[in-house]
C-alpha positions as CSV (number, residue, x, y, z in Angstrom):
1,M,38.2,171.4,66.0
2,G,39.1,168.7,68.4
3,Q,42.8,168.0,69.2
4,A,44.3,165.1,67.3
5,P,45.2,162.0,69.4
6,N,48.9,161.5,70.4
7,N,49.7,158.2,68.7
8,N,53.0,157.9,70.7
9,E,51.3,157.7,74.1
10,G,50.9,154.0,74.0
11,D,54.4,153.5,72.8
12,N,55.7,155.6,75.7
13,Q,53.8,153.4,78.2
14,V,55.3,150.2,76.7
15,R,58.7,151.7,76.9
16,I,58.3,152.6,80.6
17,Q,56.7,149.3,81.6
18,Q,59.3,147.0,79.8
19,P,62.3,148.0,82.0
20,V,60.1,147.6,85.1
21,K,59.0,144.1,84.0
22,L,62.5,143.1,83.1
23,A,63.8,144.3,86.5
24,A,61.1,142.4,88.3
25,M,61.8,139.3,86.3
26,A,65.5,139.6,87.1
27,I,64.9,140.0,90.8
28,A,62.5,137.1,90.8
29,A,65.0,134.9,89.0
30,G,67.7,135.9,91.4
31,L,65.5,135.0,94.3
32,A,64.6,131.7,92.8
33,I,68.3,130.9,92.1
34,G,69.2,131.9,95.6
35,A,66.4,129.8,97.1
36,A,67.4,126.8,94.9
37,A,71.0,127.1,96.0
38,Q,70.0,127.3,99.6
39,A,67.7,124.3,99.2
40,Q,70.4,122.3,97.5
41,E,73.1,123.1,100.0
42,T,74.4,119.9,101.6
43,Y,77.3,118.8,103.8
44,K,79.1,116.3,101.7
45,L,80.8,113.2,103.1
46,A,83.1,111.1,101.0
47,Y,83.0,107.4,101.7
48,I,86.3,105.8,100.6
49,D,86.6,102.1,101.3
50,P,86.7,98.8,99.2
51,L,83.7,98.3,97.0
52,S,85.3,95.7,94.8
53,G,87.9,92.9,95.1
54,P,88.3,90.4,98.0
55,F,86.9,92.7,100.7
56,A,84.0,94.2,98.8
57,N,81.5,92.6,101.1
58,V,83.1,94.3,104.1
59,G,83.0,97.7,102.3
60,E,79.3,97.2,101.4
61,L,78.4,96.4,105.0
62,M,80.1,99.5,106.3
63,L,78.5,101.7,103.6
64,S,75.1,100.3,104.5
65,H,75.5,101.2,108.1
66,L,76.6,104.8,107.2
67,Q,73.8,105.3,104.7
68,Y,71.2,104.3,107.3
69,A,72.6,106.8,109.8
70,V,72.8,109.6,107.3
71,E,69.2,109.0,106.2
72,D,68.1,109.1,109.8
73,I,70.0,112.3,110.5
74,N,68.4,113.9,107.5
75,A,64.9,112.7,108.4
76,K,65.4,114.4,111.8
77,G,66.4,117.8,110.2
78,G,70.0,117.4,109.1
79,V,72.5,119.8,110.7
80,L,72.3,123.5,111.5
81,G,68.5,123.5,111.4
82,G,67.9,121.9,108.0
83,I,71.0,121.3,106.0
84,P,71.1,117.6,104.9
85,L,74.2,115.3,104.8
86,E,75.1,113.9,101.4
87,M,77.1,110.7,101.0
88,L,79.5,110.4,98.1
89,Q,80.9,106.9,97.4
90,F,84.4,106.0,96.2
91,D,86.1,102.6,95.8
92,S,89.5,102.5,97.5
93,K,90.3,99.2,95.8
94,L,92.3,98.5,98.9
95,S,95.1,100.7,97.4
96,A,96.8,103.7,99.0
97,Q,97.4,105.1,95.5
98,E,93.8,104.6,94.4
99,S,92.5,106.1,97.6
100,Q,94.5,109.3,97.1
101,S,93.3,109.5,93.5
102,V,89.6,109.3,94.6
103,L,90.3,111.7,97.4
104,Q,91.0,114.4,94.8
105,A,87.7,113.4,93.1
106,A,85.9,113.8,96.4
107,I,87.5,117.2,96.9
108,D,86.5,118.3,93.4
109,Q,82.9,117.3,94.2
110,G,82.8,119.4,97.3
111,A,83.4,116.9,100.1
112,R,84.1,118.3,103.5
113,A,84.8,115.1,105.4
114,V,86.1,111.6,104.5
115,I,84.7,108.5,106.2
116,T,87.0,105.5,106.0
117,G,88.5,102.6,107.9
118,G,87.7,99.4,106.0
119,S,90.7,99.5,103.7
120,G,93.4,98.7,106.3
121,S,95.7,101.0,108.2
122,S,98.2,101.6,105.4
123,V,95.4,103.0,103.2
124,V,93.9,105.1,106.0
125,T,97.3,106.4,107.0
126,S,98.0,107.5,103.4
127,L,94.6,109.3,103.3
128,V,95.3,111.1,106.5
129,Q,98.7,112.2,105.2
130,A,97.1,113.4,101.9
131,V,94.4,115.4,103.8
132,E,97.1,117.0,105.9
133,R,98.9,118.2,102.8
134,W,95.7,119.5,101.2
135,N,94.7,121.3,104.4
136,R,98.1,123.0,104.7
137,R,97.9,124.2,101.1
138,N,94.2,125.2,101.2
139,P,93.3,127.1,104.3
140,G,89.6,127.6,104.6
141,K,88.9,124.5,102.5
142,E,90.1,121.9,105.0
143,L,88.8,118.3,105.2
144,L,88.2,116.0,108.2
145,V,88.9,112.3,108.3
146,L,86.6,110.1,110.4
147,N,88.0,106.6,110.8
148,H,85.5,104.0,112.0
149,S,87.6,100.8,111.7
150,S,91.3,101.1,111.1
151,I,92.8,100.6,114.6
152,D,96.5,101.3,114.1
153,P,97.6,102.9,117.4
154,E,100.0,105.2,115.5
155,L,97.1,107.0,113.9
156,T,96.4,108.4,117.3
157,G,100.0,108.1,118.4
158,K,103.2,109.3,116.8
159,N,101.3,109.9,113.4
160,C,98.3,111.6,115.0
161,S,96.7,114.5,113.1
162,F,94.4,117.3,114.2
163,W,92.2,116.5,111.2
164,H,91.8,112.7,112.0
165,F,89.3,111.3,114.5
166,Q,89.1,107.6,115.3
167,T,85.8,106.1,116.4
168,E,87.0,102.5,116.9
169,A,89.1,101.2,119.8
170,S,92.7,101.0,118.9
171,T,94.8,97.8,118.5
172,A,96.2,98.3,122.0
173,M,92.8,98.7,123.6
174,K,91.4,95.6,121.9
175,M,94.4,93.4,122.8
176,Q,94.3,94.6,126.4
177,A,90.7,93.5,126.6
178,L,91.6,90.1,125.1
179,A,94.6,89.8,127.5
180,N,92.3,90.4,130.4
181,V,90.1,87.5,129.4
182,I,93.0,85.1,128.4
183,A,94.4,85.7,131.9
184,Q,91.3,83.7,133.1
185,M,91.7,80.9,130.5
186,P,94.2,78.3,132.0
187,D,93.6,76.0,129.0
188,V,95.3,78.5,126.7
189,E,98.9,77.4,126.9
190,K,100.7,77.6,123.5
191,I,100.0,80.4,121.0
192,F,101.1,80.8,117.4
193,L,100.9,84.3,115.9
194,L,99.7,84.3,112.2
195,N,98.9,87.7,110.7
196,Q,98.5,89.7,107.5
197,D,101.7,91.3,106.3
198,Y,101.0,95.0,106.8
199,A,101.2,97.5,109.6
200,H,98.2,96.4,111.6
201,G,99.0,92.7,111.2
202,R,102.5,93.2,112.6
203,Q,101.2,95.4,115.4
204,W,98.5,92.8,116.4
205,A,101.3,90.2,116.7
206,S,103.5,92.6,118.7
207,Y,100.8,93.7,121.1
208,G,99.8,90.0,121.5
209,R,103.2,89.0,122.6
210,A,103.6,91.9,125.0
211,M,100.1,92.2,126.6
212,V,99.1,88.5,126.6
213,G,102.6,87.7,127.8
214,Q,102.3,90.1,130.6
215,A,98.9,88.8,131.6
216,R,100.0,85.2,131.4
217,P,103.8,84.8,131.7
218,D,103.4,81.0,131.6
219,I,102.1,81.1,128.0
220,E,104.5,79.8,125.4
221,F,104.5,81.6,122.0
222,T,105.5,78.9,119.6
223,G,106.1,80.9,116.5
224,E,105.1,83.7,114.2
225,M,104.4,84.1,110.5
226,L,103.1,86.9,108.2
227,H,101.3,86.4,104.8
228,P,100.2,88.7,102.0
229,I,96.9,90.5,102.7
230,G,94.0,89.4,100.6
231,Q,96.0,87.2,98.3
232,V,96.2,83.8,99.9
233,K,93.6,81.3,98.6
234,D,94.9,78.2,100.4
235,F,96.0,78.5,104.0
236,A,96.8,74.8,104.4
237,P,100.6,75.4,104.3
238,Y,100.3,78.1,107.1
239,V,98.1,75.8,109.2
240,G,100.7,73.0,108.7
241,N,103.5,75.3,109.9
242,A,101.6,76.4,113.0
243,A,100.6,72.8,113.8
244,Q,104.2,71.7,113.8
245,T,105.0,74.0,116.6
246,G,102.5,72.4,118.9
247,A,100.3,75.5,119.2
248,T,96.7,75.1,120.4
249,A,95.7,78.7,119.9
250,L,96.3,81.5,117.3
251,I,96.5,85.2,117.7
252,T,95.5,86.5,114.3
253,G,94.5,90.0,113.1
254,N,93.1,88.5,109.9
255,W,89.7,89.8,108.7
256,G,87.3,89.2,105.8
257,Q,88.1,86.2,103.6
258,D,91.7,86.0,105.1
259,L,90.1,84.9,108.4
260,T,87.3,82.6,107.1
261,L,89.7,80.8,104.7
262,L,92.2,80.4,107.5
263,M,89.6,78.9,109.8
264,R,88.3,76.6,107.1
265,A,91.8,75.3,106.4
266,A,92.4,74.7,110.1
267,G,89.1,72.8,110.3
268,D,89.9,70.7,107.3
269,A,93.1,69.7,109.0
270,G,91.2,68.7,112.1
271,R,92.7,71.4,114.2
272,D,90.5,72.4,117.2
273,W,92.3,75.7,117.8
274,H,91.2,78.8,119.7
275,F,91.5,81.9,117.5
276,F,91.8,85.3,119.2
277,N,90.9,88.2,116.9
278,H,90.0,91.9,116.9
279,S,86.8,92.3,114.9
280,A,86.0,89.0,113.3
281,G,82.3,88.6,114.2
282,S,81.4,91.9,112.6
283,M,82.6,90.7,109.2
284,P,80.0,89.0,106.9
285,G,80.3,85.3,106.6
286,T,82.4,84.7,109.7
287,V,79.7,83.2,111.9
288,S,78.5,81.0,109.0
289,A,82.0,79.8,108.5
290,V,82.4,78.8,112.2
291,S,79.0,77.0,112.1
292,M,80.1,74.9,109.1
293,I,83.6,74.1,110.4
294,Q,82.3,73.1,113.9
295,K,85.9,72.9,115.1
296,G,87.8,75.5,117.0
297,K,86.7,78.6,118.8
298,L,86.7,82.2,117.7
299,T,87.0,85.0,120.4
300,W,86.9,88.6,119.3
301,V,86.4,92.1,120.6
302,A,83.8,94.8,119.7
303,E,81.8,97.6,121.2
304,W,78.7,95.4,121.1
305,H,77.5,92.1,119.9
306,P,74.0,90.8,118.9
307,G,72.2,89.2,121.8
308,Q,74.3,91.1,124.4
309,A,72.3,91.6,127.6
310,N,71.1,95.0,128.8
311,T,71.6,96.8,125.5
312,E,68.1,97.5,124.5
313,A,68.9,100.7,122.6
314,A,71.4,98.9,120.4
315,H,69.0,96.1,119.8
316,G,66.3,98.6,118.9
317,L,68.6,100.2,116.4
318,A,69.5,96.8,114.9
319,K,65.8,95.9,114.5
320,A,65.1,99.2,112.8
321,Y,68.1,98.9,110.5
322,N,67.1,95.4,109.5
323,A,63.5,96.4,108.8
324,R,64.7,99.2,106.4
325,T,67.6,97.4,104.8
326,G,66.9,93.7,105.2
327,K,70.5,93.3,106.4
328,D,72.0,92.3,109.8
329,F,73.3,95.1,112.0
330,L,76.6,94.5,113.7
331,A,78.6,97.7,114.3
332,P,77.1,100.6,116.3
333,R,80.4,102.6,116.0
334,I,80.0,102.9,112.2
335,D,76.4,104.1,112.7
336,F,77.3,106.7,115.2
337,T,80.4,108.0,113.3
338,P,78.3,110.4,111.2
339,R,76.1,111.1,114.2
340,L,79.1,112.3,116.1
341,L,80.0,114.5,113.2
342,A,76.5,116.0,113.0
343,A,76.6,116.7,116.7
344,A,79.9,118.5,116.3
345,I,78.6,120.6,113.4
346,D,75.6,121.7,115.5
347,R,77.9,122.3,118.5
348,A,80.2,124.5,116.4
349,G,77.3,126.3,114.7
350,S,79.3,126.0,111.5
351,M,80.3,123.6,108.7
352,A,83.8,125.0,108.6
353,S,86.2,122.1,109.2
354,L,88.4,123.9,111.7
355,E,85.5,124.8,113.9
356,V,84.0,121.3,113.6
357,A,87.3,119.7,114.5
358,H,87.5,121.8,117.7
359,A,83.9,120.9,118.5
360,L,84.7,117.2,118.1
361,E,87.5,117.4,120.7
362,G,86.2,116.4,124.1
363,L,82.7,115.8,122.6
364,S,80.6,113.4,124.7
365,Y,77.8,111.6,122.9
366,D,75.0,109.4,124.3
367,S,75.2,106.5,121.9
368,V,73.2,103.3,121.8
369,I,76.0,101.5,123.7
370,G,76.2,104.2,126.3
371,P,78.1,107.5,126.6
372,V,81.3,107.8,124.5
373,T,83.8,110.6,124.5
374,M,86.3,111.8,121.9
375,R,89.6,112.3,123.8
376,A,91.0,115.7,122.9
377,A,94.6,114.7,123.4
378,D,94.8,112.2,120.5
379,H,91.3,112.0,119.0
380,Q,90.8,108.5,120.2
381,L,87.1,107.7,121.0
382,L,86.7,106.1,124.4
383,L,84.1,103.5,123.9
384,P,83.4,100.2,125.7
385,Q,84.7,96.8,124.5
386,V,83.1,93.4,124.8
387,V,85.1,90.2,124.5
388,N,82.9,87.5,123.1
389,T,83.1,84.1,121.5
390,V,81.1,82.7,118.6
391,A,79.3,79.7,120.1
392,P,76.1,77.6,119.6
393,V,72.8,79.0,120.9
394,D,72.1,77.5,124.3
395,G,69.2,79.7,125.4
396,D,71.3,81.0,128.3
397,K,74.6,82.6,127.5
398,V,73.9,82.6,123.7
399,T,70.3,83.5,123.0
400,V,70.3,84.7,119.3
401,G,71.5,82.9,116.2
402,W,73.2,84.8,113.5
403,E,73.5,84.6,109.7
404,G,70.8,82.0,109.6
405,T,72.7,79.6,111.8
406,N,72.3,78.3,115.4
407,Y,75.5,80.1,116.3
408,G,75.7,83.5,118.0
409,F,77.9,85.4,120.5
410,R,78.7,84.7,124.1
411,T,79.9,87.5,126.3
412,D,83.2,86.7,128.0
413,G,84.2,90.1,129.4
414,M,83.2,93.8,129.3
415,F,85.5,96.7,129.8
416,A,85.1,100.5,129.7
417,G,87.1,102.4,127.2
418,E,88.7,104.5,130.0
419,V,90.1,101.3,131.5
420,L,91.6,100.0,128.3
421,V,93.0,103.2,126.7
422,Q,96.8,103.8,126.9
423,E,98.4,107.0,127.9
424,P,98.4,109.5,125.0
425,Q,101.5,109.2,122.7
426,C,100.3,112.0,120.4
427,D,102.1,115.3,120.0
428,M,99.1,117.1,118.5
429,K,99.9,120.0,116.1
430,R,96.8,122.2,116.2
431,P,96.3,124.9,113.6
432,A,95.7,128.5,114.7
433,S,92.0,129.1,115.3
């Protein structure tokens, strides 16, 4: 008789194969999750600036510059050989309290760095202070603050922070550049100081008196006034007060609608004044306003202006930016702020904020406006400044119209950052490496 078949043999094989299959599936799932996590890893930046209210157009302009740069960095491989940057967006609402609230939201979403500057010096100062507190309480989870536009000298002076890096020239640097040019303008004789009532506005007036007064001791300062920031709808009373002093020029740190409304009120009053400002031309609507008023002059300071001679790299970037976004490009420093950060991450070989901060110190970068260097002593970027005046296109000194007008920018003076920068006033407290 033949041996009866073992009916349990197939069951044994199933029992043996099931654990093997399950183990293989678990390993495969783990590898897939790991690969997905690695593929999704990003370096998160938190943009905190006004995206609503009276300065929303300024915030949108700055955000557009940053987004273009981040997309370009990612298209070229990101950082550390393939990790992309990711931009988170938060509305500061021009409020220090709101900015600190959204800072916590940014932290909760994994941000490693904050990019800000368009909310004014009081908001940026509050953000830097909040980041300082967070970093002290959360070692290993520190954040950086990259400031592209707030120019309060105290941010790199007595209130300097190891975690804060300023990529725009300070108030003192910009006023020194203006003073150098005003020294060569004998027709400027009587100046009124009209500024926004916050830290930067008061500093712009103070540095104006000191530096312009030193460059031109013969100039008479006829008076000074402050007004609420972003709240004045009719500047006619302020224009009337300035006119009564006999002033023929204004030093004003106003920006956004506070500048355009002021200039329109002066034009409506028939005042052919010369306005001296820090960053007016880079704000949307300014050139259009000057072209419509057709009275007065506006002289301002920036790292570059459209139509500037011998700046082919900057013009190439402006052309590429316009082709992709359909918008005008005005501020190279905002574009290269995330590029500096990316260079520092690669230099550090790490995304850890402490190591990236050390890598940023002393970093030199070949930007579209030439070499720039982050001064280690106070984290002030040394970048060139160009004093220029909004003027009609003449085919000679003004070759490019702007904002659809026949007005552009005329170069009045160019200065290296190293010439303009003041001696460091920062007592930097560096954390242990």
